[in-house]
N, CA, C and O atoms as a printed pandas DataFrame, in Angstrom:
     atom_number atom_name residue_name chain_id  residue_number  x_coord  y_coord  z_coord
0              1         N          UNK        A               1  -26.758   12.893    1.665
1              2        CA          UNK        A               1  -27.038   12.088    0.055
2              3         C          UNK        A               1  -25.304   12.094   -1.044
3              4         O          UNK        A               1  -24.467   12.967   -1.272
4              5         N          UNK        A               2  -25.447   10.697   -1.441
5              6        CA          UNK        A               2  -24.190   11.101   -2.398
6              7         C          UNK        A               2  -24.347   11.536   -3.701
7              8         O          UNK        A               2  -25.529   11.286   -3.936
8              9         N          UNK        A               3  -23.943   11.955   -4.525
9             10        CA          UNK        A               3  -24.093   12.201   -5.818
10            11         C          UNK        A               3  -23.331   11.656   -7.097
11            12         O          UNK        A               3  -22.113   11.477   -7.088
12            13         N          UNK        A               4  -23.977   11.454   -7.982
13            14        CA          UNK        A               4  -23.467   10.484   -8.710
14            15         C          UNK        A               4  -22.818   11.310   -9.331
15            16         O          UNK        A               4  -22.922   12.537   -9.351
16            17         N          UNK        A               5  -21.626   10.131  -10.235
17            18        CA          UNK        A               5  -20.990   11.048  -10.989
18            19         C          UNK        A               5  -21.683   10.730  -12.082
19            20         O          UNK        A               5  -22.199    9.616  -11.984
20            21         N          UNK        A               6  -21.952   11.442  -13.374
21            22        CA          UNK        A               6  -22.456   11.348  -14.803
22            23         C          UNK        A               6  -21.755   10.727  -15.287
23            24         O          UNK        A               6  -22.291   10.093  -16.197
24            25         N          UNK        A               7  -20.261   10.442  -15.119
25            26        CA          UNK        A               7  -19.075   10.011  -16.184
26            27         C          UNK        A               7  -18.461    8.692  -15.390
27            28         O          UNK        A               7  -17.485    8.046  -15.774
28            29         N          UNK        A               8  -19.159    8.461  -14.328
29            30        CA          UNK        A               8  -18.368    6.994  -14.136
30            31         C          UNK        A               8  -18.960    5.991  -14.709
31            32         O          UNK        A               8  -20.018    5.904  -15.332
32            33         N          UNK        A               9  -17.840    4.957  -14.318
33            34        CA          UNK        A               9  -18.510    3.123  -14.944
34            35         C          UNK        A               9  -19.519    2.662  -15.039
35            36         O          UNK        A               9  -19.905    1.906  -15.931
36            37         N          UNK        A              10  -20.334    3.211  -13.754
37            38        CA          UNK        A              10  -22.078    2.834  -13.681
38            39         C          UNK        A              10  -23.236    3.448  -14.921
39            40         O          UNK        A              10  -24.100    2.854  -15.566
40            41         N          UNK        A              11  -22.767    5.023  -14.903
41            42        CA          UNK        A              11  -23.533    5.500  -16.330
42            43         C          UNK        A              11  -23.041    5.160  -17.522
43            44         O          UNK        A              11  -23.771    5.164  -18.514
44            45         N          UNK        A              12  -21.933    4.871  -17.574
45            46        CA          UNK        A              12  -21.077    3.819  -18.645
46            47         C          UNK        A              12  -21.898    3.031  -19.046
47            48         O          UNK        A              12  -22.883    3.043  -19.784
48            49         N          UNK        A              13  -21.201    2.145  -18.288
49            50        CA          UNK        A              13  -22.458    0.170  -18.738
50            51         C          UNK        A              13  -23.862    1.217  -18.904
51            52         O          UNK        A              13  -23.842    1.903  -19.926
52            53         N          UNK        A              14  -24.635    1.332  -18.317
53            54        CA          UNK        A              14  -25.708    1.858  -18.370
54            55         C          UNK        A              14  -26.220    2.627  -19.726
55            56         O          UNK        A              14  -27.318    2.310  -20.184
56            57         N          UNK        A              15  -25.417    3.653  -20.382
57            58        CA          UNK        A              15  -25.807    3.955  -21.367
58            59         C          UNK        A              15  -25.018    2.962  -22.684
59            60         O          UNK        A              15  -25.531    3.219  -23.773
60            61         N          UNK        A              16  -24.055    2.058  -22.749
61            62        CA          UNK        A              16  -23.940    1.169  -23.861
62            63         C          UNK        A              16  -24.454    0.272  -23.627
63            64         O          UNK        A              16  -23.861   -0.468  -24.412
64            65         N          UNK        A              17  -25.256   -0.446  -23.064
65            66        CA          UNK        A              17  -26.133   -1.295  -23.043
66            67         C          UNK        A              17  -28.272   -1.071  -23.175
67            68         O          UNK        A              17  -29.275   -1.779  -23.092
68            69         N          UNK        A              18  -27.956    0.167  -23.380
69            70        CA          UNK        A              18  -29.061    0.764  -23.357
70            71         C          UNK        A              18  -30.217   -0.070  -22.894
71            72         O          UNK        A              18  -31.007   -0.770  -23.527
72            73         N          UNK        A              19  -30.089    0.222  -21.472
73            74        CA          UNK        A              19  -30.692    0.250  -19.990
74            75         C          UNK        A              19  -31.136   -1.247  -20.279
75            76         O          UNK        A              19  -32.250   -1.587  -19.881
76            77         N          UNK        A              20  -30.171   -2.350  -21.083
77            78        CA          UNK        A              20  -30.378   -3.960  -20.982
78            79         C          UNK        A              20  -30.309   -4.754  -19.646
79            80         O          UNK        A              20  -31.049   -5.631  -19.202
80            81         N          UNK        A              21  -28.817   -3.981  -18.981
81            82        CA          UNK        A              21  -28.749   -4.542  -17.787
82            83         C          UNK        A              21  -29.294   -4.310  -16.624
83            84         O          UNK        A              21  -29.397   -3.099  -16.433
84            85         N          UNK        A              22  -29.688   -4.950  -15.763
85            86        CA          UNK        A              22  -30.323   -4.380  -14.380
86            87         C          UNK        A              22  -29.228   -3.641  -13.862
87            88         O          UNK        A              22  -28.176   -4.274  -13.770
88            89         N          UNK        A              23  -29.219   -2.340  -13.466
89            90        CA          UNK        A              23  -28.577   -1.361  -12.408
90            91         C          UNK        A              23  -27.843   -2.381  -11.166
91            92         O          UNK        A              23  -26.637   -2.421  -10.920
92            93         N          UNK        A              24  -28.896   -3.152  -10.495
93            94        CA          UNK        A              24  -28.229   -3.939   -9.696
94            95         C          UNK        A              24  -27.153   -4.800   -9.926
95            96         O          UNK        A              24  -26.155   -5.009   -9.237
96            97         N          UNK        A              25  -27.597   -5.393  -11.284
97            98        CA          UNK        A              25  -25.838   -6.291  -11.680
98            99         C          UNK        A              25  -24.848   -5.526  -11.673
99           100         O          UNK        A              25  -23.832   -5.976  -11.144
100          101         N          UNK        A              26  -24.798   -3.966  -12.313
101          102        CA          UNK        A              26  -23.870   -3.596  -12.363
102          103         C          UNK        A              26  -23.304   -2.824  -10.962
103          104         O          UNK        A              26  -22.100   -2.681  -10.751
104          105         N          UNK        A              27  -24.354   -2.351  -10.046
105          106        CA          UNK        A              27  -23.805   -2.605   -8.623
106          107         C          UNK        A              27  -23.020   -3.428   -7.901
107          108         O          UNK        A              27  -22.288   -3.012   -7.003
108          109         N          UNK        A              28  -23.134   -4.910   -8.313
109          110        CA          UNK        A              28  -22.836   -5.802   -7.689
110          111         C          UNK        A              28  -21.349   -6.570   -8.452
111          112         O          UNK        A              28  -20.717   -7.550   -8.058
112          113         N          UNK        A              29  -21.100   -5.621   -9.766
113          114        CA          UNK        A              29  -19.909   -5.710  -10.558
114          115         C          UNK        A              29  -18.746   -4.773  -10.223
115          116         O          UNK        A              29  -17.519   -4.866  -10.261
116          117         N          UNK        A              30  -19.678   -3.781   -9.861
117          118        CA          UNK        A              30  -18.586   -2.428   -9.255
118          119         C          UNK        A              30  -17.945   -3.120   -7.195
119          120         O          UNK        A              30  -16.871   -2.896   -6.639
120          121         N          UNK        A              31  -18.938   -3.776   -6.770
121          122        CA          UNK        A              31  -18.477   -4.408   -5.244
122          123         C          UNK        A              31  -17.187   -5.364   -5.559
123          124         O          UNK        A              31  -16.185   -5.384   -4.844
124          125         N          UNK        A              32  -17.353   -6.110   -6.674
125          126        CA          UNK        A              32  -16.664   -6.972   -6.823
126          127         C          UNK        A              32  -15.650   -6.446   -7.435
127          128         O          UNK        A              32  -14.638   -7.147   -7.406
128          129         N          UNK        A              33  -15.535   -5.066   -8.193
129          130        CA          UNK        A              33  -13.877   -4.675   -8.937
130          131         C          UNK        A              33  -13.391   -3.805   -7.534
131          132         O          UNK        A              33  -12.345   -3.163   -7.621
132          133         N          UNK        A              34  -14.011   -3.792   -6.490
133          134        CA          UNK        A              34  -13.236   -2.668   -5.596
134          135         C          UNK        A              34  -12.514   -4.234   -4.694
135          136         O          UNK        A              34  -11.475   -4.135   -4.041
136          137         N          UNK        A              35  -13.243   -5.514   -4.818
137          138        CA          UNK        A              35  -12.588   -6.453   -4.066
138          139         C          UNK        A              35  -11.306   -6.861   -4.775
139          140         O          UNK        A              35  -10.189   -7.104   -4.318
140          141         N          UNK        A              36  -12.016   -6.873   -6.646
141          142        CA          UNK        A              36  -10.439   -7.392   -6.677
142          143         C          UNK        A              36   -9.262   -6.681   -7.197
143          144         O          UNK        A              36   -8.293   -7.127   -7.812
144          145         N          UNK        A              37   -9.600   -5.245   -6.750
145          146        CA          UNK        A              37   -8.493   -4.378   -7.331
146          147         C          UNK        A              37   -7.504   -4.730   -5.996
147          148         O          UNK        A              37   -7.885   -5.005   -4.859
148          149         N          UNK        A              38   -5.851   -4.614   -6.593
149          150        CA          UNK        A              38   -5.002   -4.724   -5.886
150          151         C          UNK        A              38   -4.664   -3.970   -5.155
151          152         O          UNK        A              38   -4.472   -2.836   -5.593
152          153         N          UNK        A              39   -4.327   -4.354   -3.058
153          154        CA          UNK        A              39   -4.104   -3.129   -2.483
154          155         C          UNK        A              39   -2.359   -3.437   -2.656
155          156         O          UNK        A              39   -1.817   -2.429   -2.201
156          157         N          UNK        A              40   -1.832   -3.922   -2.888
157          158        CA          UNK        A              40   -0.323   -4.111   -2.629
158          159         C          UNK        A              40    0.162   -4.147   -4.473
159          160         O          UNK        A              40   -0.213   -4.936   -5.340
160          161         N          UNK        A              41    1.171   -2.896   -4.583
161          162        CA          UNK        A              41    1.766   -2.865   -5.291
162          163         C          UNK        A              41    2.824   -3.665   -6.341
163          164         O          UNK        A              41    3.808   -3.955   -5.659
164          165         N          UNK        A              42    2.992   -4.085   -7.575
165          166        CA          UNK        A              42    3.629   -4.871   -7.849
166          167         C          UNK        A              42    4.829   -3.920   -8.337
167          168         O          UNK        A              42    4.538   -2.774   -8.676
168          169         N          UNK        A              43    6.041   -4.306   -8.381
169          170        CA          UNK        A              43    7.186   -3.511   -9.023
170          171         C          UNK        A              43    7.832   -4.146  -10.200
171          172         O          UNK        A              43    8.510   -5.162  -10.047
172          173         N          UNK        A              44    7.634   -3.523  -11.532
173          174        CA          UNK        A              44    7.820   -4.226  -12.710
174          175         C          UNK        A              44    9.128   -3.364  -13.167
175          176         O          UNK        A              44    9.395   -2.166  -13.074
176          177         N          UNK        A              45    9.886   -4.576  -13.743
177          178        CA          UNK        A              45   11.338   -4.324  -14.078
178          179         C          UNK        A              45   11.728   -2.605  -15.180
179          180         O          UNK        A              45   11.971   -2.471  -16.380
180          181         N          UNK        A              46   11.650   -1.891  -14.385
181          182        CA          UNK        A              46   11.543   -0.087  -14.618
182          183         C          UNK        A              46   12.762    0.314  -14.113
183          184         O          UNK        A              46   13.480   -0.451  -13.470
184          185         N          UNK        A              47   13.097    1.666  -14.401
185          186        CA          UNK        A              47   13.962    2.571  -14.079
186          187         C          UNK        A              47   13.620    3.741  -12.597
187          188         O          UNK        A              47   14.228    4.539  -11.884
188          189         N          UNK        A              48   12.430    3.246  -12.750
189          190        CA          UNK        A              48   11.999    4.228  -11.784
190          191         C          UNK        A              48   12.091    3.462   -9.788
191          192         O          UNK        A              48   11.965    2.257   -9.573
192          193         N          UNK        A              49   12.250    4.183   -9.004
193          194        CA          UNK        A              49   11.986    3.592   -7.773
194          195         C          UNK        A              49   10.531    3.072   -7.527
195          196         O          UNK        A              49    9.497    3.518   -8.024
196          197         N          UNK        A              50   10.700    1.865   -6.515
197          198        CA          UNK        A              50    9.557    1.436   -5.765
198          199         C          UNK        A              50    8.708    2.627   -5.306
199          200         O          UNK        A              50    7.553    2.630   -5.732
200          201         N          UNK        A              51    9.115    3.732   -4.440
201          202        CA          UNK        A              51    8.250    4.544   -3.934
202          203         C          UNK        A              51    7.561    5.560   -4.955
203          204         O          UNK        A              51    6.490    6.054   -4.601
204          205         N          UNK        A              52    8.147    5.942   -6.311
205          206        CA          UNK        A              52    7.191    6.854   -7.546
206          207         C          UNK        A              52    6.322    5.638   -7.734
207          208         O          UNK        A              52    5.168    5.913   -7.404
208          209         N          UNK        A              53    6.471    4.231   -8.199
209          210        CA          UNK        A              53    5.743    3.059   -8.793
210          211         C          UNK        A              53    4.642    3.318   -7.655
211          212         O          UNK        A              53    3.621    3.795   -8.151
212          213         N          UNK        A              54    4.575    3.157   -6.425
213          214        CA          UNK        A              54    3.597    2.609   -5.441
214          215         C          UNK        A              54    2.838    4.200   -5.439
215          216         O          UNK        A              54    1.648    4.162   -5.123
216          217         N          UNK        A              55    3.299    5.330   -5.699
217          218        CA          UNK        A              55    2.446    6.179   -5.596
218          219         C          UNK        A              55    1.448    6.417   -6.712
219          220         O          UNK        A              55    0.260    6.710   -6.582
220          221         N          UNK        A              56    2.126    6.242   -7.819
221          222        CA          UNK        A              56    1.543    6.093   -8.929
222          223         C          UNK        A              56    0.174    4.947   -9.020
223          224         O          UNK        A              56   -0.971    5.389   -8.924
224          225         N          UNK        A              57    0.335    4.005   -9.141
225          226        CA          UNK        A              57   -0.577    2.915   -8.490
226          227         C          UNK        A              57   -1.348    3.325   -7.579
227          228         O          UNK        A              57   -2.512    3.230   -7.967
228          229         N          UNK        A              58   -1.272    3.725   -6.583
229          230        CA          UNK        A              58   -2.255    3.936   -5.451
230          231         C          UNK        A              58   -2.914    5.629   -5.952
231          232         O          UNK        A              58   -3.757    6.213   -5.271
232          233         N          UNK        A              59   -2.589    5.946   -6.669
233          234        CA          UNK        A              59   -3.285    7.891   -7.379
234          235         C          UNK        A              59   -4.079    6.705   -7.802
235          236         O          UNK        A              59   -5.012    6.522   -7.020
236          237         N          UNK        A              60   -4.022    5.642   -8.984
237          238        CA          UNK        A              60   -4.747    5.188  -10.043
238          239         C          UNK        A              60   -5.563    4.086   -9.994
239          240         O          UNK        A              60   -6.459    3.736  -10.763
240          241         N          UNK        A              61   -5.159    3.609   -9.039
241          242        CA          UNK        A              61   -6.954    2.689   -7.829
242          243         C          UNK        A              61   -7.689    3.945   -7.452
243          244         O          UNK        A              61   -8.736    4.210   -8.045
244          245         N          UNK        A              62   -7.196    4.793   -6.452
245          246        CA          UNK        A              62   -8.099    5.761   -6.067
246          247         C          UNK        A              62   -8.901    6.677   -7.549
247          248         O          UNK        A              62   -9.969    7.247   -7.323
248          249         N          UNK        A              63   -8.521    6.718   -8.454
249          250        CA          UNK        A              63   -9.237    7.785   -9.592
250          251         C          UNK        A              63  -10.064    6.563   -9.672
251          252         O          UNK        A              63  -11.151    6.789   -9.140
252          253         N          UNK        A              64   -9.968    5.220  -10.180
253          254        CA          UNK        A              64  -10.689    4.493  -10.603
254          255         C          UNK        A              64  -11.676    4.073   -9.691
255          256         O          UNK        A              64  -12.738    3.751  -10.226
256          257         N          UNK        A              65  -11.610    3.956   -8.080
257          258        CA          UNK        A              65  -12.252    3.834   -7.139
258          259         C          UNK        A              65  -13.789    5.135   -6.794
259          260         O          UNK        A              65  -14.940    4.947   -6.402
260          261         N          UNK        A              66  -13.325    5.890   -7.030
261          262        CA          UNK        A              66  -13.807    7.716   -7.420
262          263         C          UNK        A              66  -14.667    7.095   -8.204
263          264         O          UNK        A              66  -15.744    6.838   -7.666
264          265         N          UNK        A              67  -14.537    6.773   -9.298
265          266        CA          UNK        A              67  -15.115    6.804  -10.970
266          267         C          UNK        A              67  -15.945    5.912  -11.083
267          268         O          UNK        A              67  -16.694    5.892  -12.060
268          269         N          UNK        A              68  -16.009    4.864   -9.998
269          270        CA          UNK        A              68  -17.071    3.407  -10.229
270          271         C          UNK        A              68  -18.503    4.356  -10.397
271          272         O          UNK        A              68  -19.158    4.747  -11.363
272          273         N          UNK        A              69  -18.590    4.474   -9.177
273          274        CA          UNK        A              69  -20.097    5.031   -9.186
274          275         C          UNK        A              69  -20.371    6.358   -8.784
275          276         O          UNK        A              69  -21.528    6.780   -8.793
């Protein structure tokens, strides 16, 4: 069984809305966010190398995915 993260987006939304939102709607939104998050890294005009930027973006996306639920 998966252990739920009490610091997750799921619990944050439940707490902030005071239980007014159906948890199934939050789960739907989480799945939509997973699909919406880009797989490819864009490259802004910075002095950083492309590899460093892609690594940072990938790590941040993984952080978001871990903490959605």
